[in-house]
C-alpha positions in Angstrom: 1.3 5.6 -7.6 -1.3 6.6 -10.2 -0.3 3.7 -12.4 -0.4 1.2 -9.6 -3.8 2.5 -8.4 -5.3 2.1 -11.8 -3.7 -1.4 -12.2 -5.1 -2.6 -8.9 -8.5 -1.2 -9.7 -8.5 -3.1 -12.9 -7.5 -6.3 -11.1 -10.4 -5.7 -8.6 -12.8 -5.2 -11.5 -11.6 -8.4 -13.2 -11.9 -10.3 -9.9 -15.4 -9.0 -9.4 -16.4 -10.0 -12.9 -15.0 -13.5 -12.5 -16.9 -14.0 -9.2 -20.0 -12.1 -10.3 -19.6 -9.7 -7.4 -20.0 -5.9 -7.1 -18.4 -5.5 -3.7 -14.7 -6.2 -4.7 -12.3 -3.5 -3.5 -8.9 -2.6 -4.7 -6.4 -1.7 -2.0 -3.6 0.0 -3.9 -1.7 1.4 -1.0 -1.7 -1.8 1.1 1.2 -1.4 3.5 1.7 2.2 2.6 -1.1 3.5 4.8 1.1 3.7 7.9 3.9 5.1 5.7 1.7 8.1 4.8 1.7 9.1 8.5 5.5 9.2 8.3 5.3 11.3 5.2 3.0 13.7 6.9 4.7 14.1 10.2 8.4 13.6 9.2 8.4 15.3 5.8 5.5 17.6 5.3 5.1 19.0 8.8 8.8 20.0 9.5 9.2 21.6 6.0 5.9 23.5 6.5 6.9 24.7 9.9 10.4 25.7 8.8 9.4 27.5 5.6 5.9 28.7 6.7 4.6 27.5 3.3 2.4 24.4 3.2 2.9 24.1 -0.6 6.7 23.4 0.0 5.8 20.6 2.4 3.3 19.2 -0.1 5.9 19.4 -2.9 8.5 17.6 -0.9 6.0 14.9 0.0 5.1 14.4 -3.6 8.8 13.9 -4.5 9.2 11.4 -1.7 6.0 9.4 -2.6 7.1 9.3 -6.2 10.5 7.7 -5.3 8.8 5.4 -2.8 6.2 4.2 -5.3 8.6 3.7 -8.2 9.6 0.1 -7.1 6.0 -0.8 -6.5 5.0 0.3 -10.0 7.7 -1.9 -11.4 6.8 -4.9 -9.3 3.0 -4.8 -9.9 3.4 -6.5 -13.3 5.1 -9.6 -11.9 2.8 -10.0 -8.8 0.2 -12.1 -10.7 2.9 -14.5 -11.9 4.4 -14.8 -8.4 0.9 -15.5 -7.0 0.3 -18.3 -9.5 3.6 -20.1 -8.7 3.5 -19.6 -4.9 1.5 -22.1 -2.9 -1.5 -20.6 -1.1 -0.2 -21.8 2.3 3.0 -19.7 1.8 1.0 -16.6 0.9 -1.3 -17.0 3.9 1.5 -18.0 6.3 2.7 -14.4 6.6 -0.9 -13.1 7.2 -1.4 -15.8 9.9 1.9 -14.8 11.6 1.0 -11.1 11.7 -2.5 -12.0 12.9 -1.2 -14.1 15.7 1.2 -11.3 16.7 -1.6 -8.8 17.0 -3.8 -11.3 18.9 -1.0 -12.2 21.4 -0.2 -8.5 21.8 -3.9 -7.7 22.5 -4.2 -10.6 25.0 -1.1 -9.5 26.9 -2.3 -5.9 27.2 
């Protein structure tokens, strides 16, 4: 995760320099933010409760996050290439689908 965080920060810096902006943000965890709730409540909390030692839960969560982040660290080097060869409409189509799902869910509530 550390490598991917630095890599995404570097990409954000380059994007900011290219656009002459200082408000560019790197979002290294992307879809992993909800995943961290799972790590907290499914891995850390039960181990901490069972052992009575928060450091055991923390250690187990670090092992889990390492194995979970390993594929991302390998893929981060091919992402710019994939972005170059993929049409923009295809990249934005998924985002539009997710957005429509949230909008329709909110409208139905």
